[in-house]
mmCIF file of the N, C-alpha and C atoms, coordinates in Angstrom:
data_MODEL
# 
_entry.id   MODEL 
# 
loop_
_atom_site.group_PDB 
_atom_site.id 
_atom_site.type_symbol 
_atom_site.label_atom_id 
_atom_site.label_alt_id 
_atom_site.label_comp_id 
_atom_site.label_asym_id 
_atom_site.label_entity_id 
_atom_site.label_seq_id 
_atom_site.pdbx_PDB_ins_code 
_atom_site.Cartn_x 
_atom_site.Cartn_y 
_atom_site.Cartn_z 
_atom_site.occupancy 
_atom_site.B_iso_or_equiv 
_atom_site.pdbx_formal_charge 
_atom_site.auth_seq_id 
_atom_site.auth_comp_id 
_atom_site.auth_asym_id 
_atom_site.auth_atom_id 
_atom_site.pdbx_PDB_model_num 
ATOM 1   N N  . MET A 1 1  ? 383.185 94.803 152.744 1.00 0.00 ? 1  MET A N  1 
ATOM 2   C CA . MET A 1 1  ? 382.444 93.858 151.940 1.00 0.00 ? 1  MET A CA 1 
ATOM 3   C C  . MET A 1 1  ? 380.955 94.116 152.052 1.00 0.00 ? 1  MET A C  1 
ATOM 4   N N  . THR A 1 2  ? 380.441 94.517 153.217 1.00 0.00 ? 2  THR A N  1 
ATOM 5   C CA . THR A 1 2  ? 379.006 94.747 153.361 1.00 0.00 ? 2  THR A CA 1 
ATOM 6   C C  . THR A 1 2  ? 378.558 96.001 152.619 1.00 0.00 ? 2  THR A C  1 
ATOM 7   N N  . ALA A 1 3  ? 379.506 96.871 152.197 1.00 0.00 ? 3  ALA A N  1 
ATOM 8   C CA . ALA A 1 3  ? 379.133 98.065 151.443 1.00 0.00 ? 3  ALA A CA 1 
ATOM 9   C C  . ALA A 1 3  ? 378.554 97.673 150.085 1.00 0.00 ? 3  ALA A C  1 
ATOM 10  N N  . LEU A 1 4  ? 378.923 96.508 149.549 1.00 0.00 ? 4  LEU A N  1 
ATOM 11  C CA . LEU A 1 4  ? 378.397 96.047 148.278 1.00 0.00 ? 4  LEU A CA 1 
ATOM 12  C C  . LEU A 1 4  ? 376.990 95.479 148.407 1.00 0.00 ? 4  LEU A C  1 
ATOM 13  N N  . LEU A 1 5  ? 376.616 95.069 149.594 1.00 0.00 ? 5  LEU A N  1 
ATOM 14  C CA . LEU A 1 5  ? 375.324 94.430 149.815 1.00 0.00 ? 5  LEU A CA 1 
ATOM 15  C C  . LEU A 1 5  ? 374.291 95.449 150.276 1.00 0.00 ? 5  LEU A C  1 
ATOM 16  N N  . PRO A 1 6  ? 373.021 95.239 149.907 1.00 0.00 ? 6  PRO A N  1 
ATOM 17  C CA . PRO A 1 6  ? 371.981 96.179 150.334 1.00 0.00 ? 6  PRO A CA 1 
ATOM 18  C C  . PRO A 1 6  ? 371.692 96.062 151.827 1.00 0.00 ? 6  PRO A C  1 
ATOM 19  N N  . ASP A 1 7  ? 371.074 97.099 152.369 1.00 0.00 ? 7  ASP A N  1 
ATOM 20  C CA . ASP A 1 7  ? 370.707 97.121 153.777 1.00 0.00 ? 7  ASP A CA 1 
ATOM 21  C C  . ASP A 1 7  ? 369.661 96.060 154.074 1.00 0.00 ? 7  ASP A C  1 
ATOM 22  N N  . ARG A 1 8  ? 368.791 95.800 153.103 1.00 0.00 ? 8  ARG A N  1 
ATOM 23  C CA . ARG A 1 8  ? 367.720 94.820 153.296 1.00 0.00 ? 8  ARG A CA 1 
ATOM 24  C C  . ARG A 1 8  ? 367.624 93.934 152.065 1.00 0.00 ? 8  ARG A C  1 
ATOM 25  N N  . LEU A 1 9  ? 367.481 92.629 152.269 1.00 0.00 ? 9  LEU A N  1 
ATOM 26  C CA . LEU A 1 9  ? 367.428 91.682 151.164 1.00 0.00 ? 9  LEU A CA 1 
ATOM 27  C C  . LEU A 1 9  ? 366.475 90.554 151.525 1.00 0.00 ? 9  LEU A C  1 
ATOM 28  N N  . SER A 1 10 ? 365.699 90.102 150.527 1.00 0.00 ? 10 SER A N  1 
ATOM 29  C CA . SER A 1 10 ? 364.729 89.043 150.733 1.00 0.00 ? 10 SER A CA 1 
ATOM 30  C C  . SER A 1 10 ? 364.863 87.998 149.636 1.00 0.00 ? 10 SER A C  1 
ATOM 31  N N  . VAL A 1 11 ? 364.587 86.733 149.969 1.00 0.00 ? 11 VAL A N  1 
ATOM 32  C CA . VAL A 1 11 ? 364.602 85.666 148.969 1.00 0.00 ? 11 VAL A CA 1 
ATOM 33  C C  . VAL A 1 11 ? 363.238 85.503 148.301 1.00 0.00 ? 11 VAL A C  1 
ATOM 34  N N  . ASP A 1 12 ? 362.216 86.167 148.806 1.00 0.00 ? 12 ASP A N  1 
ATOM 35  C CA . ASP A 1 12 ? 360.868 86.091 148.243 1.00 0.00 ? 12 ASP A CA 1 
ATOM 36  C C  . ASP A 1 12 ? 360.791 86.930 146.964 1.00 0.00 ? 12 ASP A C  1 
ATOM 37  N N  . PRO A 1 13 ? 360.495 86.323 145.807 1.00 0.00 ? 13 PRO A N  1 
ATOM 38  C CA . PRO A 1 13 ? 360.448 87.070 144.546 1.00 0.00 ? 13 PRO A CA 1 
ATOM 39  C C  . PRO A 1 13 ? 359.358 88.137 144.496 1.00 0.00 ? 13 PRO A C  1 
ATOM 40  N N  . ASP A 1 14 ? 358.351 88.052 145.347 1.00 0.00 ? 14 ASP A N  1 
ATOM 41  C CA . ASP A 1 14 ? 357.289 89.062 145.376 1.00 0.00 ? 14 ASP A CA 1 
ATOM 42  C C  . ASP A 1 14 ? 357.660 90.278 146.220 1.00 0.00 ? 14 ASP A C  1 
ATOM 43  N N  . SER A 1 15 ? 358.738 90.214 146.956 1.00 0.00 ? 15 SER A N  1 
ATOM 44  C CA . SER A 1 15 ? 359.162 91.303 147.828 1.00 0.00 ? 15 SER A CA 1 
ATOM 45  C C  . SER A 1 15 ? 359.861 92.404 147.029 1.00 0.00 ? 15 SER A C  1 
ATOM 46  N N  . PRO A 1 16 ? 359.664 93.667 147.414 1.00 0.00 ? 16 PRO A N  1 
ATOM 47  C CA . PRO A 1 16 ? 360.401 94.751 146.751 1.00 0.00 ? 16 PRO A CA 1 
ATOM 48  C C  . PRO A 1 16 ? 361.894 94.740 147.073 1.00 0.00 ? 16 PRO A C  1 
ATOM 49  N N  . TYR A 1 17 ? 362.306 93.946 148.051 1.00 0.00 ? 17 TYR A N  1 
ATOM 50  C CA . TYR A 1 17 ? 363.714 93.855 148.460 1.00 0.00 ? 17 TYR A CA 1 
ATOM 51  C C  . TYR A 1 17 ? 364.418 92.640 147.862 1.00 0.00 ? 17 TYR A C  1 
ATOM 52  N N  . HIS A 1 18 ? 363.810 92.006 146.894 1.00 0.00 ? 18 HIS A N  1 
ATOM 53  C CA . HIS A 1 18 ? 364.380 90.827 146.237 1.00 0.00 ? 18 HIS A CA 1 
ATOM 54  C C  . HIS A 1 18 ? 365.344 91.263 145.130 1.00 0.00 ? 18 HIS A C  1 
ATOM 55  N N  . ASP A 1 19 ? 366.520 90.647 145.083 1.00 0.00 ? 19 ASP A N  1 
ATOM 56  C CA . ASP A 1 19 ? 367.516 90.910 144.042 1.00 0.00 ? 19 ASP A CA 1 
ATOM 57  C C  . ASP A 1 19 ? 368.067 89.556 143.581 1.00 0.00 ? 19 ASP A C  1 
ATOM 58  N N  . ALA A 1 20 ? 367.518 89.044 142.481 1.00 0.00 ? 20 ALA A N  1 
ATOM 59  C CA . ALA A 1 20 ? 367.866 87.706 142.002 1.00 0.00 ? 20 ALA A CA 1 
ATOM 60  C C  . ALA A 1 20 ? 369.339 87.587 141.615 1.00 0.00 ? 20 ALA A C  1 
ATOM 61  N N  . GLU A 1 21 ? 369.888 88.623 140.971 1.00 0.00 ? 21 GLU A N  1 
ATOM 62  C CA . GLU A 1 21 ? 371.299 88.575 140.557 1.00 0.00 ? 21 GLU A CA 1 
ATOM 63  C C  . GLU A 1 21 ? 372.222 88.458 141.759 1.00 0.00 ? 21 GLU A C  1 
ATOM 64  N N  . LEU A 1 22 ? 371.950 89.229 142.771 1.00 0.00 ? 22 LEU A N  1 
ATOM 65  C CA . LEU A 1 22 ? 372.783 89.205 143.974 1.00 0.00 ? 22 LEU A CA 1 
ATOM 66  C C  . LEU A 1 22 ? 372.641 87.864 144.704 1.00 0.00 ? 22 LEU A C  1 
ATOM 67  N N  . LEU A 1 23 ? 371.443 87.349 144.791 1.00 0.00 ? 23 LEU A N  1 
ATOM 68  C CA . LEU A 1 23 ? 371.236 86.061 145.456 1.00 0.00 ? 23 LEU A CA 1 
ATOM 69  C C  . LEU A 1 23 ? 371.912 84.925 144.693 1.00 0.00 ? 23 LEU A C  1 
ATOM 70  N N  . ALA A 1 24 ? 371.975 85.037 143.368 1.00 0.00 ? 24 ALA A N  1 
ATOM 71  C CA . ALA A 1 24 ? 372.640 84.012 142.558 1.00 0.00 ? 24 ALA A CA 1 
ATOM 72  C C  . ALA A 1 24 ? 374.143 83.989 142.830 1.00 0.00 ? 24 ALA A C  1 
ATOM 73  N N  . ARG A 1 25 ? 374.704 85.127 143.207 1.00 0.00 ? 25 ARG A N  1 
ATOM 74  C CA . ARG A 1 25 ? 376.139 85.185 143.549 1.00 0.00 ? 25 ARG A CA 1 
ATOM 75  C C  . ARG A 1 25 ? 376.437 84.498 144.875 1.00 0.00 ? 25 ARG A C  1 
ATOM 76  N N  . GLY A 1 26 ? 375.435 84.354 145.719 1.00 0.00 ? 26 GLY A N  1 
ATOM 77  C CA . GLY A 1 26 ? 375.620 83.678 147.003 1.00 0.00 ? 26 GLY A CA 1 
ATOM 78  C C  . GLY A 1 26 ? 375.828 84.650 148.141 1.00 0.00 ? 26 GLY A C  1 
ATOM 79  N N  . VAL A 1 27 ? 374.790 84.909 148.899 1.00 0.00 ? 27 VAL A N  1 
ATOM 80  C CA . VAL A 1 27 ? 374.860 85.811 150.045 1.00 0.00 ? 27 VAL A CA 1 
ATOM 81  C C  . VAL A 1 27 ? 374.768 84.984 151.312 1.00 0.00 ? 27 VAL A C  1 
ATOM 82  N N  . GLY A 1 28 ? 375.709 85.186 152.207 1.00 0.00 ? 28 GLY A N  1 
ATOM 83  C CA . GLY A 1 28 ? 375.698 84.524 153.505 1.00 0.00 ? 28 GLY A CA 1 
ATOM 84  C C  . GLY A 1 28 ? 375.349 85.535 154.574 1.00 0.00 ? 28 GLY A C  1 
ATOM 85  N N  . VAL A 1 29 ? 374.819 85.057 155.699 1.00 0.00 ? 29 VAL A N  1 
ATOM 86  C CA . VAL A 1 29 ? 374.428 85.952 156.789 1.00 0.00 ? 29 VAL A CA 1 
ATOM 87  C C  . VAL A 1 29 ? 374.942 85.391 158.104 1.00 0.00 ? 29 VAL A C  1 
ATOM 88  N N  . ARG A 1 30 ? 375.644 86.236 158.845 1.00 0.00 ? 30 ARG A N  1 
ATOM 89  C CA . ARG A 1 30 ? 376.032 85.903 160.221 1.00 0.00 ? 30 ARG A CA 1 
ATOM 90  C C  . ARG A 1 30 ? 375.098 86.676 161.131 1.00 0.00 ? 30 ARG A C  1 
ATOM 91  N N  . PHE A 1 31 ? 374.451 85.962 162.029 1.00 0.00 ? 31 PHE A N  1 
ATOM 92  C CA . PHE A 1 31 ? 373.526 86.576 162.975 1.00 0.00 ? 31 PHE A CA 1 
ATOM 93  C C  . PHE A 1 31 ? 373.969 86.217 164.377 1.00 0.00 ? 31 PHE A C  1 
ATOM 94  N N  . ARG A 1 32 ? 374.263 87.230 165.159 1.00 0.00 ? 32 ARG A N  1 
ATOM 95  C CA . ARG A 1 32 ? 374.797 87.049 166.524 1.00 0.00 ? 32 ARG A CA 1 
ATOM 96  C C  . ARG A 1 32 ? 376.055 86.195 166.518 1.00 0.00 ? 32 ARG A C  1 
ATOM 97  N N  . GLY A 1 33 ? 376.881 86.361 165.478 1.00 0.00 ? 33 GLY A N  1 
ATOM 98  C CA . GLY A 1 33 ? 378.145 85.653 165.390 1.00 0.00 ? 33 GLY A CA 1 
ATOM 99  C C  . GLY A 1 33 ? 378.075 84.255 164.807 1.00 0.00 ? 33 GLY A C  1 
ATOM 100 N N  . GLU A 1 34 ? 376.878 83.749 164.519 1.00 0.00 ? 34 GLU A N  1 
ATOM 101 C CA . GLU A 1 34 ? 376.718 82.407 163.948 1.00 0.00 ? 34 GLU A CA 1 
ATOM 102 C C  . GLU A 1 34 ? 376.227 82.514 162.513 1.00 0.00 ? 34 GLU A C  1 
ATOM 103 N N  . GLU A 1 35 ? 376.759 81.668 161.647 1.00 0.00 ? 35 GLU A N  1 
ATOM 104 C CA . GLU A 1 35 ? 376.278 81.651 160.264 1.00 0.00 ? 35 GLU A CA 1 
ATOM 105 C C  . GLU A 1 35 ? 374.924 80.951 160.211 1.00 0.00 ? 35 GLU A C  1 
ATOM 106 N N  . LYS A 1 36 ? 373.963 81.605 159.565 1.00 0.00 ? 36 LYS A N  1 
ATOM 107 C CA . LYS A 1 36 ? 372.616 81.048 159.428 1.00 0.00 ? 36 LYS A CA 1 
ATOM 108 C C  . LYS A 1 36 ? 372.375 80.684 157.973 1.00 0.00 ? 36 LYS A C  1 
ATOM 109 N N  . THR A 1 37 ? 371.804 79.513 157.747 1.00 0.00 ? 37 THR A N  1 
ATOM 110 C CA . THR A 1 37 ? 371.531 79.059 156.386 1.00 0.00 ? 37 THR A CA 1 
ATOM 111 C C  . THR A 1 37 ? 370.053 79.113 156.032 1.00 0.00 ? 37 THR A C  1 
ATOM 112 N N  . ASN A 1 38 ? 369.192 79.444 156.991 1.00 0.00 ? 38 ASN A N  1 
ATOM 113 C CA . ASN A 1 38 ? 367.760 79.463 156.751 1.00 0.00 ? 38 ASN A CA 1 
ATOM 114 C C  . ASN A 1 38 ? 367.174 80.879 156.782 1.00 0.00 ? 38 ASN A C  1 
ATOM 115 N N  . VAL A 1 39 ? 367.951 81.868 156.383 1.00 0.00 ? 39 VAL A N  1 
ATOM 116 C CA . VAL A 1 39 ? 367.502 83.260 156.396 1.00 0.00 ? 39 VAL A CA 1 
ATOM 117 C C  . VAL A 1 39 ? 366.621 83.532 155.180 1.00 0.00 ? 39 VAL A C  1 
ATOM 118 N N  . GLU A 1 40 ? 365.416 84.026 155.427 1.00 0.00 ? 40 GLU A N  1 
ATOM 119 C CA . GLU A 1 40 ? 364.486 84.396 154.358 1.00 0.00 ? 40 GLU A CA 1 
ATOM 120 C C  . GLU A 1 40 ? 364.632 85.878 154.020 1.00 0.00 ? 40 GLU A C  1 
ATOM 121 N N  . GLU A 1 41 ? 364.939 86.702 155.010 1.00 0.00 ? 41 GLU A N  1 
ATOM 122 C CA . GLU A 1 41 ? 365.072 88.148 154.812 1.00 0.00 ? 41 GLU A CA 1 
ATOM 123 C C  . GLU A 1 41 ? 365.914 88.710 155.945 1.00 0.00 ? 41 GLU A C  1 
ATOM 124 N N  . TYR A 1 42 ? 366.627 89.811 155.673 1.00 0.00 ? 42 TYR A N  1 
ATOM 125 C CA . TYR A 1 42 ? 367.386 90.483 156.734 1.00 0.00 ? 42 TYR A CA 1 
ATOM 126 C C  . TYR A 1 42 ? 367.334 91.989 156.540 1.00 0.00 ? 42 TYR A C  1 
ATOM 127 N N  . CYS A 1 43 ? 367.598 92.720 157.617 1.00 0.00 ? 43 CYS A N  1 
ATOM 128 C CA . CYS A 1 43 ? 367.726 94.173 157.577 1.00 0.00 ? 43 CYS A CA 1 
ATOM 129 C C  . CYS A 1 43 ? 368.851 94.550 158.532 1.00 0.00 ? 43 CYS A C  1 
ATOM 130 N N  . VAL A 1 44 ? 369.918 95.106 157.987 1.00 0.00 ? 44 VAL A N  1 
ATOM 131 C CA . VAL A 1 44 ? 371.097 95.441 158.797 1.00 0.00 ? 44 VAL A CA 1 
ATOM 132 C C  . VAL A 1 44 ? 370.821 96.643 159.689 1.00 0.00 ? 44 VAL A C  1 
ATOM 133 N N  . SER A 1 45 ? 370.228 97.720 159.135 1.00 0.00 ? 45 SER A N  1 
ATOM 134 C CA . SER A 1 45 ? 370.031 98.953 159.897 1.00 0.00 ? 45 SER A CA 1 
ATOM 135 C C  . SER A 1 45 ? 369.064 98.771 161.065 1.00 0.00 ? 45 SER A C  1 
ATOM 136 N N  . GLU A 1 46 ? 368.047 97.923 160.895 1.00 0.00 ? 46 GLU A N  1 
ATOM 137 C CA . GLU A 1 46 ? 367.094 97.681 161.976 1.00 0.00 ? 46 GLU A CA 1 
ATOM 138 C C  . GLU A 1 46 ? 367.530 96.511 162.860 1.00 0.00 ? 46 GLU A C  1 
ATOM 139 N N  . GLY A 1 47 ? 368.507 95.716 162.414 1.00 0.00 ? 47 GLY A N  1 
ATOM 140 C CA . GLY A 1 47 ? 369.075 94.634 163.217 1.00 0.00 ? 47 GLY A CA 1 
ATOM 141 C C  . GLY A 1 47 ? 368.146 93.456 163.418 1.00 0.00 ? 47 GLY A C  1 
ATOM 142 N N  . TRP A 1 48 ? 367.603 92.908 162.337 1.00 0.00 ? 48 TRP A N  1 
ATOM 143 C CA . TRP A 1 48 ? 366.761 91.721 162.453 1.00 0.00 ? 48 TRP A CA 1 
ATOM 144 C C  . TRP A 1 48 ? 366.936 90.802 161.258 1.00 0.00 ? 48 TRP A C  1 
ATOM 145 N N  . VAL A 1 49 ? 366.589 89.536 161.481 1.00 0.00 ? 49 VAL A N  1 
ATOM 146 C CA . VAL A 1 49 ? 366.546 88.529 160.424 1.00 0.00 ? 49 VAL A CA 1 
ATOM 147 C C  . VAL A 1 49 ? 365.219 87.800 160.534 1.00 0.00 ? 49 VAL A C  1 
ATOM 148 N N  . ARG A 1 50 ? 364.756 87.295 159.416 1.00 0.00 ? 50 ARG A N  1 
ATOM 149 C CA . ARG A 1 50 ? 363.553 86.471 159.380 1.00 0.00 ? 50 ARG A CA 1 
ATOM 150 C C  . ARG A 1 50 ? 364.009 85.080 158.946 1.00 0.00 ? 50 ARG A C  1 
ATOM 151 N N  . LEU A 1 51 ? 363.872 84.106 159.856 1.00 0.00 ? 51 LEU A N  1 
ATOM 152 C CA . LEU A 1 51 ? 364.344 82.746 159.625 1.00 0.00 ? 51 LEU A CA 1 
ATOM 153 C C  . LEU A 1 51 ? 363.170 81.818 159.355 1.00 0.00 ? 51 LEU A C  1 
ATOM 154 N N  . SER A 1 52 ? 363.348 80.891 158.413 1.00 0.00 ? 52 SER A N  1 
ATOM 155 C CA . SER A 1 52 ? 362.303 79.903 158.160 1.00 0.00 ? 52 SER A CA 1 
ATOM 156 C C  . SER A 1 52 ? 362.290 78.886 159.297 1.00 0.00 ? 52 SER A C  1 
ATOM 157 N N  . VAL A 1 53 ? 361.092 78.397 159.614 1.00 0.00 ? 53 VAL A N  1 
ATOM 158 C CA . VAL A 1 53 ? 360.910 77.477 160.733 1.00 0.00 ? 53 VAL A CA 1 
ATOM 159 C C  . VAL A 1 53 ? 360.675 76.084 160.169 1.00 0.00 ? 53 VAL A C  1 
ATOM 160 N N  . GLY A 1 54 ? 361.720 75.307 160.061 1.00 0.00 ? 54 GLY A N  1 
ATOM 161 C CA . GLY A 1 54 ? 361.619 73.944 159.563 1.00 0.00 ? 54 GLY A CA 1 
ATOM 162 C C  . GLY A 1 54 ? 361.026 73.869 158.174 1.00 0.00 ? 54 GLY A C  1 
ATOM 163 N N  . SER A 1 55 ? 360.188 72.880 157.946 1.00 0.00 ? 55 SER A N  1 
ATOM 164 C CA . SER A 1 55 ? 359.568 72.704 156.635 1.00 0.00 ? 55 SER A CA 1 
ATOM 165 C C  . SER A 1 55 ? 358.097 73.106 156.670 1.00 0.00 ? 55 SER A C  1 
ATOM 166 N N  . LYS A 1 56 ? 357.683 73.817 157.685 1.00 0.00 ? 56 LYS A N  1 
ATOM 167 C CA . LYS A 1 56 ? 356.292 74.247 157.824 1.00 0.00 ? 56 LYS A CA 1 
ATOM 168 C C  . LYS A 1 56 ? 355.985 75.349 156.814 1.00 0.00 ? 56 LYS A C  1 
ATOM 169 N N  . VAL A 1 57 ? 354.765 75.321 156.268 1.00 0.00 ? 57 VAL A N  1 
ATOM 170 C CA . VAL A 1 57 ? 354.333 76.353 155.325 1.00 0.00 ? 57 VAL A CA 1 
ATOM 171 C C  . VAL A 1 57 ? 352.965 76.883 155.748 1.00 0.00 ? 57 VAL A C  1 
ATOM 172 N N  . ASP A 1 58 ? 352.661 78.125 155.329 1.00 0.00 ? 58 ASP A N  1 
ATOM 173 C CA . ASP A 1 58 ? 351.352 78.694 155.615 1.00 0.00 ? 58 ASP A CA 1 
ATOM 174 C C  . ASP A 1 58 ? 350.352 78.260 154.552 1.00 0.00 ? 58 ASP A C  1 
ATOM 175 N N  . ARG A 1 59 ? 349.157 78.778 154.607 1.00 0.00 ? 59 ARG A N  1 
ATOM 176 C CA . ARG A 1 59 ? 348.106 78.346 153.683 1.00 0.00 ? 59 ARG A CA 1 
ATOM 177 C C  . ARG A 1 59 ? 348.354 78.785 152.247 1.00 0.00 ? 59 ARG A C  1 
ATOM 178 N N  . HIS A 1 60 ? 349.309 79.704 152.033 1.00 0.00 ? 60 HIS A N  1 
ATOM 179 C CA . HIS A 1 60 ? 349.669 80.158 150.689 1.00 0.00 ? 60 HIS A CA 1 
ATOM 180 C C  . HIS A 1 60 ? 350.890 79.421 150.146 1.00 0.00 ? 60 HIS A C  1 
ATOM 181 N N  . GLY A 1 61 ? 351.449 78.495 150.922 1.00 0.00 ? 61 GLY A N  1 
ATOM 182 C CA . GLY A 1 61 ? 352.599 77.717 150.489 1.00 0.00 ? 61 GLY A CA 1 
ATOM 183 C C  . GLY A 1 61 ? 353.939 78.361 150.779 1.00 0.00 ? 61 GLY A C  1 
ATOM 184 N N  . ARG A 1 62 ? 353.948 79.486 151.498 1.00 0.00 ? 62 ARG A N  1 
ATOM 185 C CA . ARG A 1 62 ? 355.201 80.152 151.859 1.00 0.00 ? 62 ARG A CA 1 
ATOM 186 C C  . ARG A 1 62 ? 355.695 79.612 153.195 1.00 0.00 ? 62 ARG A C  1 
ATOM 187 N N  . ALA A 1 63 ? 356.992 79.600 153.370 1.00 0.00 ? 63 ALA A N  1 
ATOM 188 C CA . ALA A 1 63 ? 357.593 79.085 154.610 1.00 0.00 ? 63 ALA A CA 1 
ATOM 189 C C  . ALA A 1 63 ? 357.186 79.944 155.804 1.00 0.00 ? 63 ALA A C  1 
ATOM 190 N N  . LEU A 1 64 ? 356.901 79.282 156.927 1.00 0.00 ? 64 LEU A N  1 
ATOM 191 C CA . LEU A 1 64 ? 356.642 80.015 158.162 1.00 0.00 ? 64 LEU A CA 1 
ATOM 192 C C  . LEU A 1 64 ? 357.962 80.581 158.653 1.00 0.00 ? 64 LEU A C  1 
ATOM 193 N N  . THR A 1 65 ? 357.922 81.807 159.175 1.00 0.00 ? 65 THR A N  1 
ATOM 194 C CA . THR A 1 65 ? 359.158 82.465 159.584 1.00 0.00 ? 65 THR A CA 1 
ATOM 195 C C  . THR A 1 65 ? 359.057 82.987 161.007 1.00 0.00 ? 65 THR A C  1 
ATOM 196 N N  . LEU A 1 66 ? 360.225 83.215 161.571 1.00 0.00 ? 66 LEU A N  1 
ATOM 197 C CA . LEU A 1 66 ? 360.376 83.758 162.910 1.00 0.00 ? 66 LEU A CA 1 
ATOM 198 C C  . LEU A 1 66 ? 361.330 84.942 162.807 1.00 0.00 ? 66 LEU A C  1 
ATOM 199 N N  . ARG A 1 67 ? 360.936 86.081 163.357 1.00 0.00 ? 67 ARG A N  1 
ATOM 200 C CA . ARG A 1 67 ? 361.780 87.277 163.290 1.00 0.00 ? 67 ARG A CA 1 
ATOM 201 C C  . ARG A 1 67 ? 362.557 87.423 164.595 1.00 0.00 ? 67 ARG A C  1 
ATOM 202 N N  . LEU A 1 68 ? 363.888 87.496 164.466 1.00 0.00 ? 68 LEU A N  1 
ATOM 203 C CA . LEU A 1 68 ? 364.773 87.649 165.617 1.00 0.00 ? 68 LEU A CA 1 
ATOM 204 C C  . LEU A 1 68 ? 365.577 88.926 165.470 1.00 0.00 ? 68 LEU A C  1 
ATOM 205 N N  . THR A 1 69 ? 365.880 89.586 166.586 1.00 0.00 ? 69 THR A N  1 
ATOM 206 C CA . THR A 1 69 ? 366.664 90.815 166.543 1.00 0.00 ? 69 THR A CA 1 
ATOM 207 C C  . THR A 1 69 ? 368.055 90.577 167.093 1.00 0.00 ? 69 THR A C  1 
ATOM 208 N N  . GLY A 1 70 ? 369.007 91.318 166.543 1.00 0.00 ? 70 GLY A N  1 
ATOM 209 C CA . GLY A 1 70 ? 370.396 91.215 166.955 1.00 0.00 ? 70 GLY A CA 1 
ATOM 210 C C  . GLY A 1 70 ? 371.295 91.715 165.843 1.00 0.00 ? 70 GLY A C  1 
ATOM 211 N N  . PRO A 1 71 ? 372.606 91.664 166.031 1.00 0.00 ? 71 PRO A N  1 
ATOM 212 C CA . PRO A 1 71 ? 373.537 92.134 165.002 1.00 0.00 ? 71 PRO A CA 1 
ATOM 213 C C  . PRO A 1 71 ? 373.527 91.226 163.773 1.00 0.00 ? 71 PRO A C  1 
ATOM 214 N N  . VAL A 1 72 ? 373.421 91.841 162.594 1.00 0.00 ? 72 VAL A N  1 
ATOM 215 C CA . VAL A 1 72 ? 373.353 91.123 161.318 1.00 0.00 ? 72 VAL A CA 1 
ATOM 216 C C  . VAL A 1 72 ? 374.567 91.504 160.475 1.00 0.00 ? 72 VAL A C  1 
ATOM 217 N N  . GLU A 1 73 ? 375.268 90.505 159.939 1.00 0.00 ? 73 GLU A N  1 
ATOM 218 C CA . GLU A 1 73 ? 376.438 90.736 159.094 1.00 0.00 ? 73 GLU A CA 1 
ATOM 219 C C  . GLU A 1 73 ? 376.300 89.950 157.791 1.00 0.00 ? 73 GLU A C  1 
ATOM 220 N N  . PRO A 1 74 ? 375.815 90.583 156.718 1.00 0.00 ? 74 PRO A N  1 
ATOM 221 C CA . PRO A 1 74 ? 375.750 89.876 155.429 1.00 0.00 ? 74 PRO A CA 1 
ATOM 222 C C  . PRO A 1 74 ? 377.110 89.906 154.731 1.00 0.00 ? 74 PRO A C  1 
ATOM 223 N N  . TYR A 1 75 ? 377.378 88.903 153.908 1.00 0.00 ? 75 TYR A N  1 
ATOM 224 C CA . TYR A 1 75 ? 378.631 88.853 153.156 1.00 0.00 ? 75 TYR A CA 1 
ATOM 225 C C  . TYR A 1 75 ? 378.405 88.028 151.895 1.00 0.00 ? 75 TYR A C  1 
ATOM 226 N N  . LEU A 1 76 ? 379.279 88.201 150.927 1.00 0.00 ? 76 LEU A N  1 
ATOM 227 C CA . LEU A 1 76 ? 379.232 87.389 149.701 1.00 0.00 ? 76 LEU A CA 1 
ATOM 228 C C  . LEU A 1 76 ? 380.046 86.136 149.930 1.00 0.00 ? 76 LEU A C  1 
ATOM 229 N N  . ARG A 1 77 ? 379.475 84.980 149.634 1.00 0.00 ? 77 ARG A N  1 
ATOM 230 C CA . ARG A 1 77 ? 380.176 83.715 149.821 1.00 0.00 ? 77 ARG A CA 1 
ATOM 231 C C  . ARG A 1 77 ? 381.281 83.550 148.796 1.00 0.00 ? 77 ARG A C  1 
ATOM 232 N N  . ASP A 1 78 ? 381.005 83.954 147.558 1.00 0.00 ? 78 ASP A N  1 
ATOM 233 C CA . ASP A 1 78 ? 381.987 83.872 146.488 1.00 0.00 ? 78 ASP A CA 1 
ATOM 234 C C  . ASP A 1 78 ? 382.229 85.291 145.951 1.00 0.00 ? 78 ASP A C  1 
ATOM 235 N N  . PRO A 1 79 ? 383.255 85.991 146.427 1.00 0.00 ? 79 PRO A N  1 
ATOM 236 C CA . PRO A 1 79 ? 383.455 87.392 146.035 1.00 0.00 ? 79 PRO A CA 1 
ATOM 237 C C  . PRO A 1 79 ? 383.813 87.593 144.552 1.00 0.00 ? 79 PRO A C  1 
ATOM 238 N N  . ALA A 1 80 ? 384.136 86.540 143.819 1.00 0.00 ? 80 ALA A N  1 
ATOM 239 C CA . ALA A 1 80 ? 384.526 86.700 142.410 1.00 0.00 ? 80 ALA A CA 1 
ATOM 240 C C  . ALA A 1 80 ? 383.357 86.931 141.501 1.00 0.00 ? 80 ALA A C  1 
# 
């Protein structure tokens, strides 16, 4: 299933790794065996995720993020 998903994906529309069609299908991420719902970006080959930190935003209005390393497993929530 992960062969269909890119190595790196971001929810930020300004990022070169953003794919709106794929995100509309519903992408889920398991990080260290736990499903995460606040993932802003991930990279499977480098083994990291960028998670949003609560409702805090920076001076540009983007969510503050925290980068954590570990095993990343992306999957499609609705494979149809």
